[in-house]
N, C-alpha and C positions, 0 to 999 in steps of 0.2 A: 555548460559554460566552464566548469572547474576541469574537465577533462581538454577543452580547447585551450586554456590559459597553460595547464601543465604540459601539453605537447609544445605549444608555443615556446615555454621556458626550456624546455629540452633541446627543440632546435636551436634555438639562442645560443646555449650553451655549447652545444656541437660545433656550431659555426665560429664562436669564439675560439675554441680550443683548436679548430682547424685552422685558423689563421694566425693563432700565436704560437702554438707549441711545436718547437722544432723536433723533427724526426729525423735524426742526422743532419745532413746540410740545410734542409729545407722543410719547410711546413707541410701538413698533408696538402694544401692547396697548391703549395708551391711545386711538390711533387706532381700532382695531376696537370697543373699547367706544363711542366716539363715533358711529361709524357704525350699530352695532347698536341705538342709542336714538334713532335719526331716525324720523320718521313712516312714511316708505317701508318701512324694515326691521320695523317692528310691522306695517304692513299685510301684509307678505310673511308674518311668523309666523301671524298669524290666518288668512290664506289658505291656508296650508300645514296648519295644524291643522284647520281645517273640511274639506280633501280628505282628511286622513289619518286623521281619525276613525274612518270606517266600517271602513278596514282594521285600525286598532289594536282596534276593538272586536271585530273576527273573531279576530284573532291571540289576543286575551285570552279569547275564548270557547274557541279550540282548546286553549290552554294549560290552562285550567280543566277542560276535558273530559278531556284527557289526564292530568292529576294525578288527578282522580276515578277514572279507570279504572285508573290504576296503584295506588291506594291501596285500591281496594275489596276487601272480603273475598271469598274464593272460597267459592261455596256448593257443597255436595255433596262436600266434604272430610271426611275421618275426624276432623276436629277436630285440636287442637293436639298436637303431637309430645310423646311421653313423654319425661320429663326424663332427662337422661344421668346415669349412677352412676359 
């Protein structure tokens, strides 16, 4: 529990510093935002999206099939259980 609280405190401090401390013209998050909006980064996101789409569809179909299998009614059982008295 103490380790979790300490980790949460460190993450909170890093987020606060990244959002408030200027590193030149921008904060750390400002630099990340500026980099993320460049044409090269947009091209990278589009490329990753195109390459990952088949894998994402396969995972989605697997999850849907698993959900369908887990929630289907069992056939051949004796019906619903009798209510408890």
